[in-house]
C-alpha positions in Angstrom: 52.6 50.9 53.2 50.0 49.3 50.9 50.6 47.4 47.7 48.5 47.4 44.6 46.7 44.0 44.3 47.3 41.9 41.3 44.4 40.6 39.1 45.1 37.1 40.3 44.8 38.2 43.9 41.4 39.9 43.3 40.2 37.0 41.2 41.1 34.5 44.0 39.4 36.5 46.6 36.3 36.6 44.5 36.1 32.8 44.1 36.3 31.7 47.8 34.5 32.5 51.0 35.9 34.7 53.8 37.5 31.9 55.8 39.5 30.9 52.7 41.2 34.3 52.2 41.9 35.4 55.8 45.3 33.8 55.6 46.2 36.1 52.7 46.2 39.1 55.0 48.7 40.0 57.7 47.6 40.2 61.3 47.5 43.9 62.5 50.2 44.7 65.0 49.9 47.6 67.4 52.2 49.5 65.0 49.8 48.9 62.1 47.0 50.6 64.1 48.6 54.1 64.0 45.8 56.3 63.0 43.1 53.8 64.2 42.6 55.3 67.6 39.7 53.2 68.9 41.6 50.0 68.0 44.9 51.2 69.3 43.4 52.3 72.6 41.6 49.0 73.2 44.3 46.8 71.7 45.0 44.9 75.0 41.3 43.7 75.0 41.3 42.5 71.4 42.2 39.1 70.0 45.0 40.0 67.6 43.9 37.4 65.1 40.6 39.2 64.7 42.4 42.3 63.3 43.9 42.1 59.8 45.5 44.6 57.4 43.6 44.9 54.1 45.9 45.7 51.3 43.6 45.1 48.3 40.0 45.5 47.2 37.9 42.8 48.8 35.3 41.2 46.5 31.9 40.6 47.9 31.0 36.8 47.7 27.5 36.8 49.1 24.4 39.0 49.4 22.9 41.5 47.0 26.3 43.0 46.2 28.0 39.7 45.4 30.8 40.2 42.9 31.3 43.9 43.7 34.9 45.0 44.5 35.0 47.2 47.5 37.2 50.2 48.2 39.0 48.5 51.2 42.6 49.3 50.4 44.4 50.6 53.5 41.7 49.6 56.0 41.9 47.5 59.1 39.5 44.5 58.9 37.7 43.4 62.1 36.7 39.7 61.5 33.0 39.2 62.2 31.7 35.8 63.3 28.3 34.1 63.4 26.9 32.3 66.4 28.9 29.2 65.5 32.0 31.4 65.6 32.5 31.0 61.8 34.2 34.0 60.1 31.5 35.3 57.7 32.3 39.0 57.2 34.7 41.9 57.7 34.1 45.4 59.2 36.7 47.5 57.4 37.7 50.7 59.2 39.4 53.6 57.7 42.0 55.6 59.7 40.3 57.7 62.4 36.9 57.0 60.8 37.4 59.6 58.1 34.9 57.7 55.9 32.1 55.3 56.7 33.2 51.7 57.6 32.7 49.0 55.0 30.9 45.7 55.8 31.8 43.1 53.2 28.7 40.9 53.8 25.4 42.2 55.2 23.4 39.2 54.1 24.0 37.2 57.2 24.1 38.2 60.9 27.5 38.5 62.5 29.3 40.4 65.3 32.7 41.3 66.5 33.4 39.4 69.7 35.5 40.6 72.7 36.1 38.4 75.7 35.9 34.7 76.4 34.3 32.4 73.8 32.9 29.9 76.5 29.2 29.6 76.7 29.2 30.1 80.5 30.0 33.9 80.1 27.2 36.4 79.8 26.8 37.5 76.2 26.1 41.2 75.9 25.3 42.8 72.6 26.1 46.4 71.6 24.8 48.2 68.6 27.9 50.1 67.6 31.7 49.9 67.9 32.2 52.9 70.2 29.8 51.6 72.9 30.9 48.0 72.5 34.6 48.9 73.1 33.8 51.1 76.0 31.6 48.5 77.6 34.2 45.8 77.1 36.8 48.0 78.9 34.4 48.7 81.8 33.4 45.1 82.2 36.7 43.4 81.6 36.8 42.2 85.2 33.3 40.6 84.8 32.8 37.2 83.1 31.1 38.7 80.0 31.6 38.5 76.3 30.8 41.5 74.1 29.1 41.0 70.8 29.3 44.2 68.7 27.0 44.5 65.8 28.7 45.9 62.6 26.2 48.7 62.5 23.0 49.8 64.2 20.5 48.7 61.5 21.8 45.1 61.7 21.6 45.0 65.5 18.2 43.3 65.8 19.0 40.6 63.3 22.4 40.0 65.0 20.8 39.6 68.4 18.1 37.3 67.2 20.8 35.1 65.5 23.0 34.9 68.5 20.0 34.2 70.8 19.3 30.9 69.0 22.1 29.2 71.0 22.4 31.2 74.2 20.8 34.1 76.1 21.7 37.6 75.0 21.7 40.7 77.2 21.0 44.1 75.8 21.1 47.5 77.6 18.6 50.4 77.2 16.9 53.1 79.1 13.3 53.4 80.2 12.3 55.9 77.5 13.6 53.5 74.8 12.5 50.2 76.4 9.6 49.6 74.0 11.7 50.6 71.0 14.3 48.0 71.9 12.1 45.2 73.2 9.3 45.0 70.6 11.5 43.9 67.7 13.1 41.2 69.9 10.0 39.9 71.6 9.8 36.2 72.0 13.6 35.7 71.6 16.0 34.4 74.2 17.0 38.0 75.1 17.3 39.7 78.5 16.8 43.5 78.5 18.4 45.5 81.3 16.5 48.8 81.5 17.9 51.7 83.5 16.0 54.9 84.3 18.1 58.0 83.9 21.5 56.9 82.9 22.6 54.3 80.5 24.6 51.3 81.8 27.7 52.7 80.2 27.2 56.1 81.9 26.7 54.3 85.3 29.9 52.4 84.7 32.1 55.4 83.4 30.8 58.3 85.4 28.7 56.9 88.3 31.5 54.6 89.5 29.0 51.7 89.9 29.9 48.1 89.2 27.8 46.0 86.9 26.4 44.1 89.9 25.5 47.5 91.5 23.6 48.6 88.4 21.6 45.4 88.4 20.7 45.9 92.1 19.4 49.4 91.6 15.7 49.8 92.6 14.9 51.5 89.3 16.7 48.9 87.1 14.3 46.5 85.4 15.3 43.2 83.8 12.8 42.0 81.2 12.9 38.4 79.8 11.6 38.8 76.3 11.3 35.1 75.8 8.8 34.9 78.6 7.0 38.1 77.7 5.6 37.1 74.3 3.2 34.1 74.3 2.3 32.7 70.9 -1.2 31.8 69.9 -1.8 28.3 71.0 -2.0 25.7 68.2 -4.9 23.2 68.1 -4.0 19.8 69.6 -6.8 17.7 68.1 -5.3 15.2 65.6 -7.0 15.2 62.2 -6.2 12.0 60.4 -8.7 12.8 57.7 -6.4 15.7 56.5 -3.8 14.3 54.2 -0.2 15.5 54.2 0.7 17.6 51.2 2.5 15.4 48.7 6.0 16.9 47.9 5.8 16.6 44.1 8.9 18.9 44.0 10.9 15.9 45.4 10.8 14.3 41.9 13.3 15.4 39.2 11.6 16.7 36.0 12.2 13.4 34.1 9.8 11.7 36.6 7.8 14.6 38.0 6.2 15.4 34.6 4.9 11.9 34.0 3.6 11.7 37.6 1.7 14.9 37.1 0.4 13.7 33.7 -0.8 10.4 35.2 -2.6 12.2 38.0 -4.2 14.5 35.5 -5.5 11.8 33.2 -6.7 9.5 35.9 -8.0 12.3 38.2 -6.2 11.0 41.3 -4.1 12.7 43.9 -0.4 13.3 43.1 0.5 10.9 46.0 -1.3 8.0 44.4 0.4 8.6 41.0 3.8 9.2 42.7 3.6 6.0 44.6 2.7 4.0 41.5 5.7 5.5 39.5 7.9 4.8 42.5 6.8 1.1 42.4 7.5 1.0 38.6 11.0 2.4 38.8 11.8 0.1 41.8 10.6 -2.9 39.8 12.9 -1.9 36.9 15.8 -0.6 38.9 16.1 -3.4 41.4 17.3 -5.7 38.6 20.2 -3.4 37.7 21.5 -1.5 40.8 22.2 -1.5 44.5 22.1 1.6 46.7 25.1 2.9 48.8 24.5 2.5 52.6 27.5 3.0 54.9 30.3 0.7 53.9 28.0 -1.7 52.0 25.3 -1.7 49.4 21.6 -2.5 49.8 18.9 -3.7 47.3 16.8 -0.9 45.8 13.6 -2.9 46.3 10.8 -1.0 48.1 7.6 -1.8 50.0 5.0 0.8 49.0 1.5 1.0 50.5 -1.1 3.4 49.2 -4.6 4.0 50.6 -7.4 4.4 48.0 -11.0 3.4 48.1 -12.8 1.4 45.5 -13.4 3.6 42.4 -10.7 6.2 43.2 -8.6 5.3 40.1 -6.0 2.9 41.5 -6.3 0.5 38.5 -6.1 3.3 35.9 -3.0 4.7 37.6 -1.2 1.5 37.4 -2.2 1.0 33.8 -0.2 4.1 33.0 2.6 3.9 35.4 3.3 0.2 34.6 2.3 0.4 30.9 5.7 -0.6 29.5 6.2 -3.1 32.2 2.9 -4.8 31.4 3.7 -4.8 27.7 7.2 -6.3 28.4 5.7 -9.0 30.6 3.1 -9.8 28.0 5.7 -10.3 25.3 7.9 -12.4 27.5 4.9 -14.6 28.3 4.0 -15.0 24.7 7.6 -16.0 23.9 7.5 -18.4 26.8 4.4 -20.2 25.6 6.0 -20.6 22.1 9.2 -22.0 23.7 7.2 -24.4 25.9 5.2 -25.6 22.9 8.4 -26.3 20.9 10.0 -28.0 24.0 6.9 -30.3 24.5 6.8 -31.2 20.8 10.5 -32.1 20.8 10.0 -34.2 23.9 7.1 -36.1 22.4 9.2 -37.2 19.5 11.8 -38.9 21.8 11.9 -42.1 23.8 14.2 -43.9 26.1 17.7 -42.7 26.3 17.2 -40.0 23.8 14.3 -38.6 25.8 16.4 -38.7 29.0 19.4 -37.0 27.3 17.1 -34.3 26.0 15.7 -33.6 29.4 19.2 -33.4 30.9 20.4 -30.9 28.3 17.1 -29.0 27.8 15.2 -28.4 31.0 11.7 -27.1 30.6 11.7 -23.3 30.0 10.8 -21.3 33.2 7.9 -18.9 33.2 9.5 -15.5 32.8 6.7 -13.5 34.5 8.0 -11.3 37.3 4.9 -9.1 38.0 2.3 -10.7 40.3 -0.9 -9.4 41.7 -2.5 -12.2 43.7 0.3 -14.6 44.7 1.2 -15.5 48.3 4.8 -15.2 49.3 5.6 -19.0 49.5 5.4 -19.7 45.7 7.4 -16.6 45.0 10.1 -17.8 47.4 10.0 -21.2 45.6 10.7 -19.5 42.3 13.6 -17.6 43.7 15.1 -20.7 45.3 14.6 -22.8 42.2 16.5 -20.2 40.1 13.5 -19.3 37.9 13.7 -15.6 38.6 16.0 -13.0 40.3 13.7 -10.0 40.4 9.9 -9.7 41.0 7.2 -7.4 42.2 3.9 -8.0 43.9 1.9 -5.1 42.6 -1.8 -5.0 43.2 -4.6 -2.4 43.5 -6.5 -4.8 45.8 -4.2 -5.0 48.9 -6.9 -7.0 50.7 -5.7 -10.0 48.7 -2.4 -9.7 50.4 -3.3 -8.5 53.9 -6.4 -10.7 54.2 -5.1 -13.7 52.4 -4.6 -17.1 54.0 -0.9 -16.6 54.6 -1.3 -13.4 56.6 -4.2 -14.7 58.5 -2.7 -18.1 59.4 -0.3 -19.2 62.1 2.5 -18.8 59.5 2.0 -15.0 59.1 5.1 -14.3 61.3 7.2 -16.5 59.1 5.9 -15.0 55.9 6.6 -11.4 57.2 10.1 -12.5 58.3 10.8 -13.8 54.8 9.6 -10.5 53.2 11.8 -8.4 55.5 14.8 -10.6 54.8 14.2 -10.2 51.1 14.0 -6.4 51.5 17.1 -6.1 53.7 19.5 -8.6 52.2 18.1 -10.0 49.0 18.1 -13.5 50.4 15.2 -16.0 50.0 15.0 -19.3 51.8 12.8 -22.3 52.5 13.2 -25.1 54.9 11.5 -28.4 54.0 12.0 -32.0 54.6 14.7 -33.6 52.4 13.6 -37.2 53.1 10.8 -37.6 50.6 11.3 -38.8 47.0 10.6 -35.4 45.6 12.8 -33.3 47.9 14.6 -30.4 46.3 18.1 -29.8 47.5 17.9 -26.1 46.9 17.0 -24.1 50.0 18.5 -20.7 49.5 18.6 -17.9 46.8 21.0 -15.0 47.1 20.9 -11.6 45.4 17.3 -11.7 44.6 14.9 -8.7 44.7 11.3 -8.2 45.5 9.3 -5.0 45.4 5.8 -4.7 46.9 3.3 -2.1 45.6 0.1 -2.5 47.6 -2.9 -0.3 47.0 -6.1 -0.8 49.1 -9.1 0.5 50.9 -8.8 2.1 54.3 -10.9 -0.7 56.0 -8.1 -3.1 54.9 -5.0 -0.8 55.5 -6.2 0.6 58.8 -6.2 -2.9 60.4 -2.8 -3.7 58.8 -1.1 -0.4 59.7 -2.1 -0.8 63.4 -1.4 -4.5 63.6 1.3 -5.3 66.2 2.6 -8.3 64.2 3.0 -6.2 61.0 4.9 -3.6 63.0 6.9 -6.1 65.1 8.1 -8.2 62.2 9.4 -5.0 60.5 7.2 -5.1 57.4 5.6 -1.7 58.1 8.9 -0.3 59.4 10.2 -0.6 55.9 7.1 0.7 54.0 6.7 3.9 52.1 3.1 4.9 53.0 0.6 7.3 51.5 -3.0 8.0 52.5 -4.0 10.7 50.0 -7.4 12.5 49.8 -10.4 11.0 48.1 -11.2 13.1 45.0 -14.5 11.4 44.2 -17.1 14.1 43.9 -14.5 16.6 42.6 -13.6 14.9 39.3 -14.7 16.2 35.9 -15.9 13.7 33.2 -17.8 15.9 30.8 -15.1 18.3 29.6 -14.6 18.0 25.8 -11.0 19.1 26.1 -10.2 16.4 28.6 -12.1 13.9 26.4 -9.8 14.6 23.4 -6.6 14.7 25.4 -5.3 11.2 25.3 -2.4 10.0 27.6 -0.8 8.0 24.8 -0.2 11.2 22.9 1.3 13.0 25.8 5.1 13.7 25.2 6.0 13.4 28.9 4.5 10.0 29.2 5.9 8.9 25.8 9.4 9.9 27.1 8.8 8.1 30.4 7.6 4.9 28.7 10.5 5.0 26.2 13.0 5.2 29.1 11.2 2.3 30.9 11.4 0.2 27.7 15.1 0.8 27.3 15.7 -0.2 30.9 13.5 -3.3 30.7 15.0 -4.6 27.4 18.6 -3.3 27.5 21.3 -4.3 25.0 23.1 -7.5 26.2 26.3 -5.5 26.7 24.5 -3.3 29.2 23.2 -6.2 31.3 26.2 -7.8 33.0 25.8 -11.2 34.7 27.9 -13.7 36.6 28.9 -17.2 35.5 25.5 -18.6 36.5 23.5 -16.1 34.5 22.4 -14.2 37.6 22.5 -10.4 37.3 25.6 -8.6 38.4 24.2 -5.3 39.7 25.8 -1.9 39.5 27.0 -0.6 42.9 25.8 3.0 42.8 28.4 5.4 44.3 28.1 8.8 45.9 28.9 11.5 43.4 30.9 13.6 45.9 31.8 14.0 49.6 29.1 16.6 49.7 26.5 14.0 48.6 27.7 11.6 51.3 27.6 14.3 53.9 24.0 15.2 52.9 23.0 11.6 53.4 24.8 11.4 56.8 23.3 14.7 57.8 19.8 13.4 57.0 20.5 10.2 58.9 21.6 12.3 61.9 18.5 14.5 61.9 16.4 11.3 62.0 18.5 9.9 64.8 18.0 13.1 66.9 14.2 12.9 66.4 14.2 9.5 68.1 15.3 11.0 71.4 13.1 11.1 74.5 10.3 13.6 73.9 10.9 13.9 70.2 8.4 13.1 67.5 9.9 9.8 66.5 10.4 8.5 70.0 7.7 5.9 69.7 8.3 5.1 66.0 12.0 4.1 66.3 11.7 0.9 64.2 10.2 2.9 61.3 12.7 5.8 61.8 15.7 3.5 61.7 14.7 2.6 58.1 14.1 6.1 56.8 17.6 6.8 55.7 17.9 3.5 53.9 14.7 4.1 52.0 16.0 7.5 51.1 19.2 6.2 49.5 17.3 3.5 47.7 14.9 6.1 46.2 17.8 8.4 45.4 19.7 5.6 43.6 16.6 4.7 41.6 16.2 8.4 40.5 19.8 8.5 39.4 19.6 5.2 37.5 16.4 6.3 35.7 18.4 9.4 34.6 21.2 7.2 33.2 23.7 7.9 36.0 25.8 5.6 38.1 26.4 8.1 40.9 24.0 9.6 43.5 24.2 13.4 43.9 23.4 15.7 46.8 20.2 16.7 44.9 19.2 13.0 44.5 19.5 12.2 48.2 17.8 15.3 49.3 14.9 14.4 47.1 14.9 10.9 48.5 14.6 12.3 52.1 11.7 14.5 51.1 9.7 11.5 50.0 10.7 9.6 53.1 9.6 12.5 55.3 6.2 12.6 53.6 5.8 8.8 54.2 6.8 9.3 57.9 4.2 12.0 58.4 1.5 9.8 56.8 2.6 6.9 59.1 2.2 9.2 62.2 -1.3 10.2 61.0 -2.4 6.6 61.5 -0.8 6.4 64.9 -2.4 9.7 66.0 -5.9 8.8 64.8 -8.6 9.1 67.5 -12.2 8.0 67.5 -14.6 10.8 66.7 -15.4 12.9 69.8 -12.6 11.5 71.9 -9.8 13.7 73.2 -6.2 12.7 72.8 -3.8 12.8 75.7 -2.5 16.3 74.8 -6.0 17.7 74.8 -6.7 16.1 78.1 -3.6 17.4 79.8 -3.9 20.9 78.4 -7.5 21.2 79.6 -6.6 19.9 83.0 -3.6 22.3 83.4 -5.8 25.3 82.4 -8.5 24.3 84.9 -6.0 23.7 87.8 -4.2 27.0 87.3 -7.3 29.1 86.6 -7.2 30.9 90.0 -3.5 31.5 90.1 -1.6 34.6 89.2 0.4 34.0 87.2 -0.9 30.7 85.8 1.7 28.3 87.1 1.8 24.7 88.6 4.6 22.8 90.1 5.9 19.9 88.0 5.7 17.5 90.9 2.1 18.4 91.6 1.3 17.7 87.9 3.1 14.4 87.9 1.1 13.2 90.9 -2.3 14.5 89.8 -2.4 14.6 86.0 -5.2 12.8 84.2 -4.7 9.2 83.1 -2.6 7.8 81.5 0.0 10.6 82.3 -0.4 10.4 86.1 2.9 9.1 87.6 4.0 7.9 84.2 7.1 10.2 83.9 8.1 9.3 80.4 4.6 9.8 78.9 3.9 12.9 80.9 7.2 14.5 79.7 6.4 13.6 76.1 3.0 15.3 76.4 4.4 18.4 78.1 6.9 18.7 75.3 4.1 18.6 72.8 2.2 21.2 74.7 5.2 23.5 74.8 5.8 23.1 71.1 2.2 24.0 70.5 2.5 27.2 72.5 0.2 26.0 75.4 2.8 26.0 78.2 6.4 26.8 79.1 8.6 24.5 81.2 10.8 26.6 83.5 13.0 26.6 86.5 12.4 28.8 89.6 15.5 28.2 91.6 15.6 24.4 91.8 11.9 24.0 91.4 10.4 22.9 88.0 7.3 24.8 87.2 4.9 24.8 84.3 3.5 28.2 83.1 0.2 28.1 81.2 -0.4 30.4 78.2 -2.8 33.2 79.4 -4.3 33.2 76.0 -6.0 29.8 76.8 -8.2 31.7 79.3 -9.7 34.1 76.8 
């Protein structure tokens, strides 16, 4: 007996996914299957929890028919699962199939499973319910799991989906072998091809077991994963080809000014984006800290951008830092006036009055926080002496930093250590003798912030980015790096429209500068401070559990890529800082948008910019001198040559290890890394033949 659903029932079913409504339906008992012959006959095989009685009209929640209410009243629903065994759809059967079954969601691959859910069983796919049930009955003594596609036209997508995690077996006959195999070529699928009878006919009428069928002389087993070889990808690294800059990573409030700055200065988006990132880091580090695990981190950044002389670095910073420069100029003007008044007052005093004045009125500190040519030591001094809490070293001549005395002297390691400590913990310190008459008892500064925005020529940056000390001390591991293309020779200077289009009239830049100004010079009530006058920064929070999960998922993905043979295996120091940079950037984006919480969208945008920087960092590591082969090219060429006369083209893994070209020979870790690269590029396949490891070479490399 069925009941008419209430509006509230249907409304609820329309709002939640399938897993959320399964509990609303009763599990189908054997009595409930009267009239559903195929289910009743095979009931002992089925998982009772996968059969439910549908007593209302199910509302589609996904796919092109989302929102549609289906005529499912009085049907039995077979719960369909994806490869992760998540319930994603229903196959709704009418009594004795008097009308066509209804599938509630055809937008995602799914199947009805019969048999063990363990991965060690053989997964066999069937294209329809009748064949699937019959095969499940015949093979119930074998260690197999049946995956039944909800209908035949969804079969190929279902098999491809299931084969992502484990091999899938499909059955066909010789006359249909191509029809079945071609759509599944290259996937982890094994096709069992019988000649005259289908596998089901052999089982039902021929009296053969599954093992007997596989042993027949005319049965063929085709491994579709091995059949289809891809076109080999080139292995030569091309460090001259820049990575595409993900401008879509920026929210509109910042993307539009970045695009405008790039347009007016005729520079790559990456150069403009890095400059704006430096500007919002300089502003935001004074006000917020970023969530990181159970603590918070500074939002300071280390930003390095490659750009030759004349590419527009100065012009870019003129626009990205326009309001910062104006603000600094005004602060400095006020400072000069205050110092002049202070000196005049001091000159008019003598003796005890002069001493009392100095005690009560110390000389005003210089308020400048933007520096372009300072070394790290005087900046540390200003932090420790309490003269500033936030600063930036922003320069379009990075050579002044990398080639300066500090970075070339025997104190370079100490200076880099001080920078990384500032970045990670916001602590500045100095250790000097306290015995002389001018000793300063201050040795530490806490909760201070320092952003580095360094733009320079390749001849300067190339040495720095490959310098062991820079990497070992952690400076480069924390850097956001961009090496964009050089647009010189492609710029336009004689366009009248461009000549009359002025950046200071651009509404996007005006809005950007207005926001910068409000953050640089906030109302006193919006700038909390502690009892000493030091800033009390806002601790940014995750907007939701989903946002936190997105951050942790991104961190996990980075962690997995540091494993042996993965792309970040030899860049672990850099990789370990990627997630932290992502949350810093995401927090800055949220703060610039007047928010105190970091959303899922924010953190995903942060990871996009970090991934771009990582790719650029890898470009420097992979750079090879012109005309010289990298290790991957050497190994691929050697494998092709050694397997040239073999059919098929295979070599034993042990032979390769003992004879491969240097430096891979007998270096197991490096060799495996290169073999993994070759497999990913479609040059080889690493396989097992019994207990022997073999390497198969792509035959397309011989053409």
